[in-house]
N, C-alpha and C positions, 0 to 999 in steps of 0.2 A: 504494500500500500504506500502511496505517496506520503512522504513524511510531512508534507505541508497540508495534507488533507485533515480536516477536523470533523469528527462525528459527534452527534448529539450525545451518544451513550458514554463518550469519554470526556465530555466537555465540563461536567459538573454543574450544568445549568438545567433548569426546568425546560420543557419543550417550548413553552411560550417565550422564555428568556432567550433560548437558542434562536428561535425565529426572529425575535426583535433585534438581536445582535448581529446575526449572520445572514439573514435572508434578504437579498436585494432583488427587486423586480427586474432590473435591467439584466442581471446575470441570467435569470430564468428565461427572459424573453430572447436573449441572444442564443441560448442553447436550444430552445424548443420551438420558437415561433418566428424568428427572424426570417426574412425572405431568403430562400435557398437553404433553410435548415434541413439536415438529413432526416429530421422527424416530421417534416411538413406533410407527407402523405397521411400520417396518423393524426397529428395535432390540428391540422387545418382541413385537408380535403375530406377525410372520412367523417370527422366529427361534424363539420358544418353541412355536409350533405345530409347527415342524419337529423341535425337540428332543423334544417329547412323543411324536411318532411313533417316534423312535429308541428311547427308553427304555421306552415302554409296550408295545413289541413283546415284551418279556421276554427278549430275546436278549442285552441288555447289562446284566449284573449281576455281583455278586461281593462280596468282602470289602472291598477298598480301591479308592477312586477318588482319583486325584491330579488336581487342577485347577490350571492355571497361566495367569495373565494379568498383563501389565504393570500393568493397572489394577485397582481394587478391585471387580471384577465377579464377586463371589461368587454373585450371583443366577442364574448359569448352572447352578448345582447344584440349583435347585428341582425340575426334572423328574427328576433322577437320585437324589435323596436317599433315596427309599424302596426303592431297589434295591441299596444298598450299606450295609455295616455301619459303615464309617468313611470320612470324606472328609478329605483333607489339601489345604490351599489354599496355593498359592505365588504370591507377587506380587513385582514387580520393583523397587519403590521403598519407602523408609521411609514416605513419605506414604501410599501405598496400604495398607501394613501397619497403620499406625495407624488408618485408617478401617475396615479389616476387623475389627480387634480391638474397636473401639468398638461395631460392630454385633453382633459375636458375644457380647459381654458386656452388651448392652442398655444401654450408657452413653448419657448425655445427648448430644443433637446428632448422633447416629449417622445415617448415610444412611437415608432412608426408602424401603424396598423393598416396602411393604405393597401398592401397586397392582400390582406385578409378581407377588407371591405370589398375589394374588387372581385375576389373569389366568390363571396356571398352573392354579389350582384350577378355574376355569371351563372351561378346555380339558379337564381331566381328569374333568369331570362332577361337581365339587363333592363329592368323597368326604370332604374335610376342609375346614375354613375356612382363610382366608388366614393368620390368626394361628396356627393349628395347623401350617400348612405352614412358617411361619418358625421356629416352635419345633422342628419336626422337623429342619430344616436346621441350626439352631444346635446341637442335640444330636449331630448326626452329624459336625460339623466338630471333629476332635480336635486339629488343629494348624494354625496359620497361620505360614508360614515365608517369609523372603526367599530369592529365588533369584538366581543369576548365570548366565544362559543361555550365557555364554562358557566355562563350566567343564564338563569332561566329566561330573562329577556336579554338576548345577546347584544342589543344596542343600548342598554341601560347607560346613562339615565334617560336617553331619548326613548319615548314611547311612540311606536308607529301603529297606525291602524293595520289590521291583518290584511295581507295582500291577496290578490286574485291568483297570483302565480309566484312560486318560489323556485328560483333557479340556483342550484348548488353545483358549483363547478370546482373540483379539486378543493373541497372544503372539509367535510367531516373526517375523511380518511387520512388527511395530512395533519390533523389536530390530535388524532387518537393513537395512543401507544398500545391499546388492546381493545377488544370488542366491547368491553364494559364502557370504556371512554366513548366509543362510537355510539353506543346506545344512548348515553347521556347527552352527547352532542346533538343527536337526531331529535331527542325530546325537546331540547331547547330551541333548535332551529324551527321545529314544527309549530311553536307558539306564534310564529310570524305569518302563518298561512291560515286563511279562513276555511272553515269546513266547506267542502265542495270545491275548493280550489285545487289547482294543478301543481304538482311537484315535478320539476324536471331536474334530472341529475346527470352530470358528466363525470365519470370516475374512471380511474385506471385499475384494471384487474390484475391480480397476481404480482403486484409490485411490493417490494419490501423497502425500497429506498429510491431517491432521486437526487441528482447532483445540481447544485447551484453554485457556479464558480468552483472554489476549492472546498466547499462545504458539502457534507453528505447528510441529507435530511431523511428521517424515518417516514415510512408510508405503511399504513395498515394493510396487510395482505388478506384478501378475501376473494370469493368468487361470486357469480351472479346469484346462486342459490342462497347464499348467506344474506345478500342484500334484499332479495325478495322476501325472505322469511322475516328479516328485521322490519321491513316496511309494513308487511301484513300485520305484524304484532303491535304496530304503533298506529293503527287506524287508517292505513292506506290500502287502496285497491290498485295493484300494478296493472296498467292497461297496455303498455307497450315497452318492449325491451329489445334494444338493438346492439348486439355484440359486434365489435369491429376489430378483427384480429390484427395483431401488430404487423406492419409492413417494414418498418425500419430495420435494416440489416445490421447485425452486430450492435455495437454501442451499448451492450448490456452493462458496461462499467459506468454508464451515465444514468441509466434507469433500467430496471429489470422487469417492467410491466410486460404482460403477455397480450393484452387487448385493452381497448377502451370500451366503455359501455355508455350508451345514451338511453335513459329510462324516463318514462312518463308514468305518473301515478296520480290518483285522485285521493284527496284527504276526505275520508268518509266521516271521521269523528275525532274529537279531542281525546287524547289518551294521557 
């Protein structure tokens, strides 16, 4: 192992402290989502093709969408933005918060999402340009907030009305060190979604870690059956599940996921 590599388990820090100290949105973006990334077939083409099918169905829509991700991955809202009046984005670190605000306000050196916006437009039939898609999302994002997934109200002290749709992208599984942590995080996130609302999840399956720069971050390893069982036990009806096998060749020293999963479920009841 690279002597300069730092892992959470040897850092002496809590997972939240390790994220706060070591996780930078720009490092993650450059590794997995930059234009020309070797992970692009997985992280852009497969995922956004699947998300387009979810939102273009017309079944997932409403006034408010809340998206939560530990990382500054606001781009997952591109396929959703024309179906909701407002979008509230939550992120788990101050570094990610700063990156999101830079992009939202068109500040210098903001993360370049233009290639993803254009890909989404291509999938949608080029009804608008990539620039127009970015402007649309920027206009729909009304707030960017930090969350703490360990709190019953993750956005405390801010109290938000329950949303019509909750989009969790690389969220619960990167905050959890075990399945008990995942269960607790799911309960807390679920308080943000109204009964009858739609849950959309983008998760990596089979992963035990992912790299961000020189830092190695833990990732809870599970399969689709675990996730379906967990959701069913917490008041959800799983309606659609799309497994996207890994296409990225090699690079298992960067992340060892075996597939991505895009899932849609309906919140039947509070648990």
